[in-house]
C-alpha positions in Angstrom: 0.0 0.0 0.0 1.3 3.4 -0.9 2.4 5.7 1.9 0.4 8.9 2.3 2.1 12.0 0.8 0.9 15.0 3.0 2.5 17.5 0.6 0.6 16.1 -2.3 -2.6 16.0 -0.4 -2.3 19.7 0.5 -1.4 20.6 -3.1 -4.4 18.8 -4.4 -6.7 20.6 -1.9 -5.1 24.0 -2.6 -5.5 23.4 -6.4 -9.1 22.4 -6.0 -9.8 25.5 -3.9 -8.1 27.7 -6.4 -10.3 26.2 -9.2 -13.4 26.5 -7.1 -12.8 30.2 -6.8 -13.3 30.5 -10.6 -15.7 27.7 -11.4 -18.7 26.0 -9.9 -18.1 22.5 -8.5 -20.0 20.9 -11.4 -17.7 22.4 -13.9 -14.6 20.9 -12.4 -13.5 17.3 -13.0 -10.9 15.2 -11.3 -8.8 15.1 -14.5 -8.8 18.9 -14.5 -7.5 19.1 -10.9 -4.9 16.4 -11.7 -3.7 18.2 -14.7 -3.2 21.4 -12.7 -1.4 19.4 -10.0 0.9 17.7 -12.5 -0.3 14.2 -11.4 -2.7 11.6 -12.7 -6.3 11.4 -11.7 -5.5 8.0 -10.2 -3.1 9.7 -7.8 -6.0 11.9 -6.5 -8.4 9.0 -6.2 -5.8 7.3 -3.9 -6.6 10.0 -1.3 -10.2 11.0 -2.2 -12.7 8.5 -3.4 -14.5 11.0 -5.6 -14.8 14.7 -6.4 -17.4 15.3 -3.7 -15.1 14.0 -1.0 -12.2 16.2 -2.2 -14.4 19.3 -2.2 -15.8 18.4 1.2 -12.2 18.2 2.5 -11.6 21.7 1.0 -14.7 22.9 2.7 -13.6 21.5 6.1 -10.2 23.2 5.8 -12.1 26.5 5.3 -14.2 25.9 8.3 -11.1 25.1 10.4 -9.5 28.3 9.2 -12.7 30.2 10.1 -12.8 28.6 13.5 -9.3 29.6 14.4 -10.2 33.2 13.7 -13.3 32.8 15.8 -11.4 31.4 18.7 -8.7 34.1 18.5 -11.3 36.9 18.5 -13.3 35.3 21.3 -10.2 35.5 23.6 -10.0 39.3 23.3 -13.2 40.4 25.0 -13.2 41.5 28.6 -16.5 39.8 29.4 -18.0 36.6 28.1 -20.7 38.7 26.4 -18.2 40.7 24.5 -16.2 37.5 23.7 -19.4 35.9 22.2 -20.1 39.1 20.3 -16.6 39.0 18.9 -17.0 35.4 17.8 -20.2 36.1 16.0 -18.8 39.2 14.4 -15.8 37.3 13.2 -18.0 34.7 11.6 -19.9 37.4 9.8 -16.8 39.3 8.8 -15.0 36.3 7.4 -18.0 35.5 5.2 -18.1 39.0 3.8 -14.3 39.1 3.3 -14.5 35.7 1.5 -17.9 35.7 -0.3 -17.1 33.1 -2.9 -15.6 30.7 -0.3 -18.4 31.2 2.2 -21.1 30.5 -0.4 -19.3 27.4 -1.5 -18.8 26.1 2.0 -22.3 26.9 3.2 -24.3 26.0 0.1 -22.2 25.1 -3.0 -20.4 22.0 -2.0 -22.4 18.8 -1.5 -23.1 18.0 2.1 -21.1 15.1 3.6 -24.3 13.7 5.1 -23.3 10.2 4.0 -20.0 10.3 5.9 -19.2 8.8 9.2 -20.7 10.5 12.3 -17.2 11.4 13.4 -16.5 13.2 10.1 -19.9 14.9 10.0 -19.2 16.2 13.5 -16.0 18.0 12.2 -18.2 20.2 10.0 -19.7 21.7 13.1 -16.4 22.9 14.5 -17.5 26.5 14.6 -20.8 25.6 16.2 -19.0 23.7 18.9 -16.8 26.7 19.7 -20.0 28.8 20.0 -21.6 26.2 22.2 -18.6 26.2 24.6 -18.7 30.0 24.8 -22.5 30.0 25.5 -22.1 27.4 28.2 -19.4 29.5 29.8 -21.8 32.5 29.8 -24.5 30.3 31.3 -22.2 29.0 34.0 -21.4 32.6 35.2 -25.0 33.5 35.1 -24.9 36.0 32.2 -26.9 34.0 29.7 -29.9 31.7 29.6 -30.6 28.7 27.4 -32.4 25.4 27.8 -30.5 24.0 24.8 -27.2 25.7 24.0 -26.5 23.5 21.0 -29.9 24.5 19.5 -29.5 28.2 20.3 -26.0 28.3 18.7 -27.3 26.4 15.7 -30.1 28.9 15.2 -27.5 31.7 15.6 -25.3 30.3 12.9 -28.1 29.4 10.5 -29.8 32.8 11.1 -26.7 34.9 10.7 -25.7 32.9 7.6 -29.2 33.5 6.1 -28.7 37.2 6.6 -25.2 37.1 5.0 -26.4 35.0 2.1 -29.3 37.3 1.4 -26.9 40.2 1.2 -24.3 38.4 -1.0 -27.0 37.2 -3.4 -28.9 40.5 -3.2 -32.1 38.9 -2.0 -32.6 41.2 0.9 -34.1 44.7 0.7 -32.1 46.7 -1.9 -31.1 49.3 0.6 -28.9 46.7 2.3 -27.2 45.2 -0.7 -24.2 47.4 0.0 -24.7 47.6 3.8 -24.5 44.1 5.0 -23.0 45.1 8.3 -26.1 47.0 9.4 -28.4 44.2 8.1 -26.5 41.4 10.0 -25.9 43.5 13.1 -29.7 43.7 13.6 -29.9 39.9 13.7 -27.0 39.6 16.1 -28.5 42.1 18.5 -31.9 40.3 18.4 -30.2 36.9 19.2 -28.1 38.4 22.0 -31.2 40.0 23.5 -32.9 36.6 23.6 -29.9 34.9 25.2 -28.1 37.4 27.5 -29.6 38.4 30.8 -30.0 42.1 31.3 -28.4 42.8 28.0 -28.8 46.5 27.2 -27.2 46.4 23.7 
């Protein structure tokens, strides 16, 4: 059995991401990626059973990159409330800074719902960071939630829905170029429902 080549795996994923920045997933074939990498398609199939798995791996890398930024920003707040606000704002900011990548990760790449439960869990890395932060806020008595996982899931889905509607220009036209105000309104609504005595 061939030993894994981490350098080649990273090159394949980087090449796939670069191509995804220019074309939709359906327009890219494994042979196209192989050609750009200077390897055979068989070499790629050794590491990824099909194109969907390769693109899902690319998506997961993006989510881990985003999660690192979320964790870094959440460490900068003075209070747990400000740390959570920083985390949510970082998620929002990353999506607006990387519109093509965020659309691909959140909607353009096929879901890995047929993967193992362990792999599926990895795709919720950002949610789990949010869940840990919310539980910390609950432990110190500054937040309320009967189901932290559900409340964070609603937060992520809701803020993404706002971001997506701005990126795709499906919200009110006055917010097409003012996504910050549009998304900030949702963030404040969520915070008001979660934080105790939140005046923001």
